[in-house]
Structure formats: C-alpha cells, structure tokens
TORMARKOL-195314 format. One record per residue (C-alpha): residue number from 1; x, y, z. Coordinates in steps of 0.1 Angstrom, whole numbers, always signed. Each point is the difference from the previous one (the first is absolute). Last residue first. Example, Ala and Ser with C-alpha at 12.3 -4.5 7.8 and 13.67 -1.06 7.14 Angstrom:
2
<atom num="2" X="+137" Y="-11" Z="+71"/>
<atom num="1" X="-14" Y="-34" Z="+7"/>
//
This chain:
289
<atom num="289" X="-284" Y="+900" Z="-350"/>
<atom num="288" X="+29" Y="-10" Z="+22"/>
<atom num="287" X="+18" Y="+26" Z="+21"/>
<atom num="286" X="+37" Y="+4" Z="-8"/>
<atom num="285" X="+23" Y="-16" Z="+26"/>
<atom num="284" X="+19" Y="+25" Z="+21"/>
<atom num="283" X="+27" Y="+23" Z="-13"/>
<atom num="282" X="-19" Y="+31" Z="+7"/>
<atom num="281" X="+26" Y="+12" Z="+24"/>
<atom num="280" X="-24" Y="+4" Z="+28"/>
<atom num="279" X="-17" Y="-33" Z="-7"/>
<atom num="278" X="+34" Y="-19" Z="+1"/>
<atom num="277" X="+9" Y="+18" Z="+32"/>
<atom num="276" X="-32" Y="-11" Z="+17"/>
<atom num="275" X="+4" Y="-35" Z="-13"/>
<atom num="274" X="+36" Y="-2" Z="+13"/>
<atom num="273" X="-11" Y="+14" Z="+34"/>
<atom num="272" X="-28" Y="-26" Z="+3"/>
<atom num="271" X="+24" Y="-28" Z="-8"/>
<atom num="270" X="+26" Y="+12" Z="+25"/>
<atom num="269" X="-27" Y="+2" Z="+27"/>
<atom num="268" X="-13" Y="-35" Z="-8"/>
<atom num="267" X="+36" Y="-13" Z="+3"/>
<atom num="266" X="+5" Y="+19" Z="+33"/>
<atom num="265" X="-33" Y="-14" Z="+14"/>
<atom num="264" X="+9" Y="-35" Z="-10"/>
<atom num="263" X="+35" Y="+2" Z="+15"/>
<atom num="262" X="-12" Y="+14" Z="+33"/>
<atom num="261" X="-30" Y="-25" Z="+2"/>
<atom num="260" X="+22" Y="-30" Z="-6"/>
<atom num="259" X="+27" Y="+12" Z="+25"/>
<atom num="258" X="-27" Y="+6" Z="+26"/>
<atom num="257" X="-15" Y="-35" Z="-4"/>
<atom num="256" X="+35" Y="-16" Z="+1"/>
<atom num="255" X="+7" Y="+20" Z="+32"/>
<atom num="254" X="-32" Y="-12" Z="+17"/>
<atom num="253" X="+8" Y="-36" Z="-7"/>
<atom num="252" X="+37" Y="+5" Z="+8"/>
<atom num="251" X="-10" Y="+14" Z="+34"/>
<atom num="250" X="-29" Y="-25" Z="+7"/>
<atom num="249" X="+22" Y="-31" Z="-2"/>
<atom num="248" X="+25" Y="+12" Z="+27"/>
<atom num="247" X="-28" Y="+10" Z="+23"/>
<atom num="246" X="-17" Y="-34" Z="-4"/>
<atom num="245" X="+33" Y="-17" Z="+7"/>
<atom num="244" X="+4" Y="+20" Z="+32"/>
<atom num="243" X="-34" Y="-11" Z="+13"/>
<atom num="242" X="+8" Y="-36" Z="-9"/>
<atom num="241" X="+33" Y="+2" Z="+18"/>
<atom num="240" X="-18" Y="+11" Z="+31"/>
<atom num="239" X="-23" Y="-30" Z="-2"/>
<atom num="238" X="+30" Y="-23" Z="-5"/>
<atom num="237" X="+16" Y="+14" Z="+31"/>
<atom num="236" X="+28" Y="+26" Z="-3"/>
<atom num="235" X="+37" Y="+4" Z="+7"/>
<atom num="234" X="+12" Y="-30" Z="-20"/>
<atom num="233" X="-13" Y="+14" Z="-33"/>
<atom num="232" X="+18" Y="+33" Z="+5"/>
<atom num="231" X="-16" Y="+34" Z="-9"/>
<atom num="230" X="+22" Y="+19" Z="-24"/>
<atom num="229" X="-23" Y="-9" Z="-29"/>
<atom num="228" X="-28" Y="+21" Z="+15"/>
<atom num="227" X="+22" Y="+31" Z="+4"/>
<atom num="226" X="+15" Y="-5" Z="-35"/>
<atom num="225" X="-35" Y="-2" Z="-16"/>
<atom num="224" X="-11" Y="+33" Z="+17"/>
<atom num="223" X="+33" Y="+17" Z="-10"/>
<atom num="222" X="-5" Y="-12" Z="-36"/>
<atom num="221" X="-36" Y="+14" Z="+0"/>
<atom num="220" X="+13" Y="+35" Z="+10"/>
<atom num="219" X="-26" Y="+14" Z="+22"/>
<atom num="218" X="-27" Y="+26" Z="-6"/>
<atom num="217" X="-28" Y="-25" Z="+7"/>
<atom num="216" X="+15" Y="-21" Z="-27"/>
<atom num="215" X="+23" Y="+21" Z="-22"/>
<atom num="214" X="-3" Y="-8" Z="-37"/>
<atom num="213" X="-17" Y="+32" Z="-10"/>
<atom num="212" X="+26" Y="+20" Z="+19"/>
<atom num="211" X="+27" Y="-12" Z="-24"/>
<atom num="210" X="+30" Y="-17" Z="+18"/>
<atom num="209" X="+31" Y="+21" Z="-8"/>
<atom num="208" X="+10" Y="+11" Z="+34"/>
<atom num="207" X="+5" Y="-35" Z="+14"/>
<atom num="206" X="+18" Y="-12" Z="-31"/>
<atom num="205" X="+35" Y="-8" Z="+13"/>
<atom num="204" X="-12" Y="-5" Z="+36"/>
<atom num="203" X="-23" Y="-28" Z="-11"/>
<atom num="202" X="+27" Y="-17" Z="-20"/>
<atom num="201" X="+24" Y="+3" Z="+29"/>
<atom num="200" X="-25" Y="-16" Z="+24"/>
<atom num="199" X="-8" Y="-29" Z="-25"/>
<atom num="198" X="+37" Y="-10" Z="-3"/>
<atom num="197" X="+7" Y="-15" Z="-34"/>
<atom num="196" X="-1" Y="+33" Z="-20"/>
<atom num="195" X="-6" Y="-6" Z="-37"/>
<atom num="194" X="-34" Y="+16" Z="-2"/>
<atom num="193" X="+12" Y="+27" Z="+24"/>
<atom num="192" X="+26" Y="+12" Z="-25"/>
<atom num="191" X="-25" Y="+3" Z="-28"/>
<atom num="190" X="-25" Y="+18" Z="+23"/>
<atom num="189" X="+28" Y="+25" Z="+10"/>
<atom num="188" X="+6" Y="+7" Z="-37"/>
<atom num="187" X="-37" Y="+8" Z="-4"/>
<atom num="186" X="+3" Y="+26" Z="+29"/>
<atom num="185" X="+30" Y="+16" Z="-16"/>
<atom num="184" X="-18" Y="+1" Z="-34"/>
<atom num="183" X="-29" Y="+20" Z="+15"/>
<atom num="182" X="-34" Y="-16" Z="+5"/>
<atom num="181" X="-26" Y="+9" Z="-27"/>
<atom num="180" X="-31" Y="-21" Z="+11"/>
<atom num="179" X="+8" Y="-27" Z="-25"/>
<atom num="178" X="+35" Y="-3" Z="+14"/>
<atom num="177" X="-13" Y="-3" Z="+35"/>
<atom num="176" X="-24" Y="-27" Z="-11"/>
<atom num="175" X="+28" Y="-19" Z="-16"/>
<atom num="174" X="+21" Y="+4" Z="+31"/>
<atom num="173" X="-28" Y="-17" Z="+21"/>
<atom num="172" X="+1" Y="-28" Z="-25"/>
<atom num="171" X="+37" Y="-3" Z="+3"/>
<atom num="170" X="-1" Y="+0" Z="+38"/>
<atom num="169" X="-25" Y="-30" Z="-2"/>
<atom num="168" X="+23" Y="-19" Z="-24"/>
<atom num="167" X="+30" Y="+6" Z="+23"/>
<atom num="166" X="-20" Y="-11" Z="+31"/>
<atom num="165" X="-9" Y="-32" Z="-18"/>
<atom num="164" X="+20" Y="-27" Z="+18"/>
<atom num="163" X="-3" Y="+16" Z="+35"/>
<atom num="162" X="-37" Y="+7" Z="-6"/>
<atom num="161" X="-7" Y="-36" Z="-12"/>
<atom num="160" X="+20" Y="-16" Z="+28"/>
<atom num="159" X="-18" Y="+21" Z="+26"/>
<atom num="158" X="-34" Y="-10" Z="-14"/>
<atom num="157" X="+9" Y="-38" Z="+1"/>
<atom num="156" X="+14" Y="+1" Z="+35"/>
<atom num="155" X="-29" Y="+20" Z="+14"/>
<atom num="154" X="-25" Y="-23" Z="-16"/>
<atom num="153" X="+16" Y="-31" Z="+15"/>
<atom num="152" X="+4" Y="+15" Z="+35"/>
<atom num="151" X="-36" Y="+12" Z="+0"/>
<atom num="150" X="-18" Y="-31" Z="-12"/>
<atom num="149" X="-36" Y="+11" Z="+3"/>
<atom num="148" X="-13" Y="-19" Z="-30"/>
<atom num="147" X="-4" Y="+32" Z="-21"/>
<atom num="146" X="+35" Y="+11" Z="+10"/>
<atom num="145" X="+15" Y="-33" Z="-13"/>
<atom num="144" X="-19" Y="+4" Z="-32"/>
<atom num="143" X="+12" Y="+35" Z="-4"/>
<atom num="142" X="+36" Y="-10" Z="+7"/>
<atom num="141" X="-3" Y="-27" Z="-26"/>
<atom num="140" X="-13" Y="+27" Z="-24"/>
<atom num="139" X="+30" Y="+22" Z="+7"/>
<atom num="138" X="+24" Y="-28" Z="-5"/>
<atom num="137" X="-16" Y="-8" Z="-34"/>
<atom num="136" X="+1" Y="+36" Z="-12"/>
<atom num="135" X="+37" Y="+3" Z="+9"/>
<atom num="134" X="+10" Y="+8" Z="-36"/>
<atom num="133" X="-21" Y="+32" Z="-2"/>
<atom num="132" X="-7" Y="+17" Z="+33"/>
<atom num="131" X="-16" Y="+30" Z="-16"/>
<atom num="130" X="-18" Y="-20" Z="-27"/>
<atom num="129" X="-15" Y="-23" Z="+26"/>
<atom num="128" X="-12" Y="+31" Z="+19"/>
<atom num="127" X="-15" Y="+14" Z="-32"/>
<atom num="126" X="-19" Y="-32" Z="-6"/>
<atom num="125" X="-20" Y="+5" Z="+32"/>
<atom num="124" X="+0" Y="-30" Z="+25"/>
<atom num="123" X="-36" Y="-12" Z="+4"/>
<atom num="122" X="-10" Y="-10" Z="+35"/>
<atom num="121" X="+9" Y="-35" Z="+12"/>
<atom num="120" X="-8" Y="-36" Z="-5"/>
<atom num="119" X="+15" Y="-19" Z="-29"/>
<atom num="118" X="-17" Y="-1" Z="-34"/>
<atom num="117" X="-12" Y="-27" Z="+8"/>
<atom num="116" X="-11" Y="-6" Z="+35"/>
<atom num="115" X="+10" Y="-21" Z="+30"/>
<atom num="114" X="-12" Y="-25" Z="+26"/>
<atom num="113" X="-25" Y="+26" Z="+13"/>
<atom num="112" X="-19" Y="-10" Z="+32"/>
<atom num="111" X="-36" Y="+9" Z="+6"/>
<atom num="110" X="-24" Y="-3" Z="+29"/>
<atom num="109" X="-38" Y="+1" Z="+2"/>
<atom num="108" X="-29" Y="+23" Z="+3"/>
<atom num="107" X="-33" Y="+2" Z="-19"/>
<atom num="106" X="-20" Y="-19" Z="+26"/>
<atom num="105" X="+23" Y="-21" Z="+21"/>
<atom num="104" X="+35" Y="-11" Z="-11"/>
<atom num="103" X="+10" Y="-17" Z="-32"/>
<atom num="102" X="+37" Y="-5" Z="-6"/>
<atom num="101" X="+17" Y="+13" Z="-32"/>
<atom num="100" X="+35" Y="-10" Z="-11"/>
<atom num="99" X="+13" Y="+22" Z="-28"/>
<atom num="98" X="+21" Y="+0" Z="-32"/>
<atom num="97" X="-7" Y="+33" Z="-18"/>
<atom num="96" X="+2" Y="+8" Z="-37"/>
<atom num="95" X="+1" Y="+34" Z="-16"/>
<atom num="94" X="-7" Y="+9" Z="-36"/>
<atom num="93" X="+8" Y="+28" Z="-25"/>
<atom num="92" X="-17" Y="-4" Z="-33"/>
<atom num="91" X="-38" Y="+8" Z="+4"/>
<atom num="90" X="+9" Y="+37" Z="-7"/>
<atom num="89" X="-24" Y="+17" Z="+23"/>
<atom num="88" X="-14" Y="-27" Z="+23"/>
<atom num="87" X="+35" Y="-12" Z="+8"/>
<atom num="86" X="-1" Y="-37" Z="+7"/>
<atom num="85" X="-2" Y="-21" Z="+32"/>
<atom num="84" X="+7" Y="-37" Z="+7"/>
<atom num="83" X="-5" Y="-16" Z="+34"/>
<atom num="82" X="+19" Y="-33" Z="+5"/>
<atom num="81" X="-15" Y="-20" Z="+29"/>
<atom num="80" X="+8" Y="-21" Z="+31"/>
<atom num="79" X="-32" Y="-8" Z="+18"/>
<atom num="78" X="-10" Y="-2" Z="+37"/>
<atom num="77" X="-33" Y="-13" Z="+15"/>
<atom num="76" X="-19" Y="+7" Z="+32"/>
<atom num="75" X="-33" Y="+6" Z="-18"/>
<atom num="74" X="-2" Y="-9" Z="-36"/>
<atom num="73" X="+17" Y="+22" Z="-26"/>
<atom num="72" X="-9" Y="+9" Z="-36"/>
<atom num="71" X="+24" Y="+14" Z="-27"/>
<atom num="70" X="-16" Y="+23" Z="-26"/>
<atom num="69" X="+15" Y="-2" Z="-34"/>
<atom num="68" X="+33" Y="+19" Z="-6"/>
<atom num="67" X="+7" Y="+31" Z="-20"/>
<atom num="66" X="+1" Y="+24" Z="+29"/>
<atom num="65" X="+1" Y="+37" Z="-8"/>
<atom num="64" X="+29" Y="+25" Z="+1"/>
<atom num="63" X="-6" Y="+38" Z="+4"/>
<atom num="62" X="+29" Y="+22" Z="-13"/>
<atom num="61" X="+29" Y="+19" Z="+14"/>
<atom num="60" X="+24" Y="+12" Z="-27"/>
<atom num="59" X="+20" Y="-9" Z="-30"/>
<atom num="58" X="-29" Y="-15" Z="-20"/>
<atom num="57" X="+22" Y="-30" Z="-10"/>
<atom num="56" X="+19" Y="-2" Z="+33"/>
<atom num="55" X="-33" Y="+2" Z="+20"/>
<atom num="54" X="+5" Y="+10" Z="+37"/>
<atom num="53" X="-26" Y="-16" Z="+22"/>
<atom num="52" X="-35" Y="+6" Z="+12"/>
<atom num="51" X="-23" Y="-29" Z="+10"/>
<atom num="50" X="-34" Y="-11" Z="-11"/>
<atom num="49" X="-16" Y="-23" Z="+25"/>
<atom num="48" X="-4" Y="-38" Z="-5"/>
<atom num="47" X="-19" Y="-13" Z="+30"/>
<atom num="46" X="+3" Y="-37" Z="+8"/>
<atom num="45" X="-34" Y="-16" Z="-3"/>
<atom num="44" X="-15" Y="-17" Z="+31"/>
<atom num="43" X="-16" Y="-34" Z="-1"/>
<atom num="42" X="-25" Y="-13" Z="+25"/>
<atom num="41" X="-8" Y="-37" Z="-1"/>
<atom num="40" X="+9" Y="-26" Z="-26"/>
<atom num="39" X="-35" Y="+0" Z="-15"/>
<atom num="38" X="+3" Y="+37" Z="-4"/>
<atom num="37" X="-5" Y="+31" Z="+21"/>
<atom num="36" X="+17" Y="+32" Z="-12"/>
<atom num="35" X="+19" Y="+22" Z="+25"/>
<atom num="34" X="+3" Y="+38" Z="-6"/>
<atom num="33" X="+35" Y="+11" Z="-11"/>
<atom num="32" X="+33" Y="-8" Z="+15"/>
<atom num="31" X="+34" Y="+16" Z="+7"/>
<atom num="30" X="-14" Y="+31" Z="+15"/>
<atom num="29" X="+17" Y="+6" Z="+34"/>
<atom num="28" X="+35" Y="-15" Z="-7"/>
<atom num="27" X="+22" Y="-12" Z="+28"/>
<atom num="26" X="+36" Y="+1" Z="-14"/>
<atom num="25" X="+28" Y="-26" Z="-2"/>
<atom num="24" X="+32" Y="+12" Z="-14"/>
<atom num="23" X="+22" Y="-22" Z="-22"/>
<atom num="22" X="-2" Y="+24" Z="-30"/>
<atom num="21" X="-5" Y="+37" Z="+6"/>
<atom num="20" X="-34" Y="+15" Z="+6"/>
<atom num="19" X="-8" Y="+32" Z="-19"/>
<atom num="18" X="-22" Y="-6" Z="-31"/>
<atom num="17" X="-14" Y="-34" Z="+7"/>
<atom num="16" X="-7" Y="+6" Z="+37"/>
<atom num="15" X="-13" Y="+35" Z="-7"/>
<atom num="14" X="-26" Y="-15" Z="-25"/>
<atom num="13" X="-9" Y="-27" Z="+25"/>
<atom num="12" X="-7" Y="+26" Z="+26"/>
<atom num="11" X="+23" Y="-1" Z="+29"/>
<atom num="10" X="-7" Y="-11" Z="+36"/>
<atom num="9" X="+11" Y="+23" Z="+28"/>
<atom num="8" X="+35" Y="-7" Z="+13"/>
<atom num="7" X="+4" Y="-19" Z="+32"/>
<atom num="6" X="+34" Y="-16" Z="-6"/>
<atom num="5" X="+9" Y="-28" Z="-24"/>
<atom num="4" X="-26" Y="-18" Z="-20"/>
<atom num="3" X="-2" Y="-37" Z="+10"/>
<atom num="2" X="+17" Y="-27" Z="-20"/>
<atom num="1" X="-22" Y="-20" Z="-24"/>
//
C-alpha cells in the first residue's frame, strides 16, 4: 500500500470512513480490536464502529451501523474489503465502501478507500438543487471534483452552473421580493434582469431591490458570486482554484436556504393572518360537538 502523505496525526476509523476521500491513504489509530489466539496464530478483528451520515430516507444526519460479519487479520497482512452500513433508524438507506486495510501494530494500521456508494461528499441540500434546476448534474460533478481536491475542475463546473442559471437565481430572488411586498417598479427590474445576458448589468438592474433577508453578511449575494466568477482560471494554482470554488458553492447554498426560509415564513404569516381574520369575522369553521 502507498504511504500516507504528510505528517498528519492518525485518524480514527470512524473519521476515516466519514471524511476521507477516495484514493487517499490514511494512518488509522483504532482499526483493530484485541487479538485472539488460534491454531493459526494471533488474529485481530477489524473494528466496525458506528458512523454518522446523511440519510436520504430520514432526511437528516443519522447513525449507521455495520451489517458485515467480523473480518480477522493476521500480522503483516493486507485485505481488500467491501464494508456495508445501514441507517439504524429507518433500516433502508445504505452505504458501501471499497477499502484496502493493512495491519500495523497493536490497534493501528493503514486504510485506503477505492471508492464508496453513494459517492463521497457532504449532502447537498435539495433546495440548492431546486435553485440551480437544469444544471443539477453539472453542480454535482463540481461537488465531486471539489471533494477530491480538484480545484480547476470544480471551479469550472460551478462557474458554468452560475452563468447558465443566473436568470433562474434572479427570478427566485424576485419571487421573495414579491412576497415581501416589493413595489411594481422593483419587480419589473427583476424581470428585465432575468433576461439580461451580462451579469454586471443584471446585478446593477436589481441592486436596490435585493431583500435584506437574502443578503449574506449584509452583501448582495449576486455581487459576491460575480466577484468569485471574475477570477481567471489561468491566474491561479489548483489549490487557489479550489478555495474559490468552495466560495462559489457556499453562496448559492446559503442563498437557497435564505430563500426557503423567507418564503416559508411569509406563507406561514399569511396563513396566520387569514385565520385571525376568519375568527374575527365569525366565518371560521363551526366547533364540533
């Protein structure tokens, strides 16, 4: 097995499974349990710790448990394994890892991921996918490239998504502005900006109409995106492109969350007002006996 890169401290096996991308070798501090002596010599069981992942069925973080039998290792041996996990809560969502495990000394060893299914990476909220719409696949490719440390690749994918879907993003911001009572002149500006091909002109068209609830740190989210997109690929190293890609991804992710909250709160407020007016007028549903 290739050696782990750098002088990083060993990871726990749980952390290795949860957070290490494929094709990375890691030293792991607690791979093995106590040795068991048999006629074939000392055997060491591979630990099977619970891990925490996002469960699509439960729609949130949940504990996953191993569903495999114990695997035993002799000293100085390496094995290629599939490790299978299932959500403890729903028992429906599963995760499978392809790994190479090398026995070290005591409880330690080395681990290498060949891959995992579903693919490695933090959960992407559904509201972000809804915001970018038709370019979902490009966004997820960018996410995979980012997870694997490929800065130029992730930057390119994210930039393409934002450039393609800027009109859709502006339309969603305009929808929030409408819900919050923006004046017709402001809503007309959003309509024009949706169709504007130049990002700078679109931003200038609606700069005064961005609802405060959608501003990130007090800043126009479209201005933040444009600033990141204006960086040139050829001017930066792969590591620098990776940092910029992360910044690009975080803005629409946060914006999608704020849009969702704003629309939900406005809908709940309107429902509450309707109920109050209904009670006041006495036209509400008659109480049941």
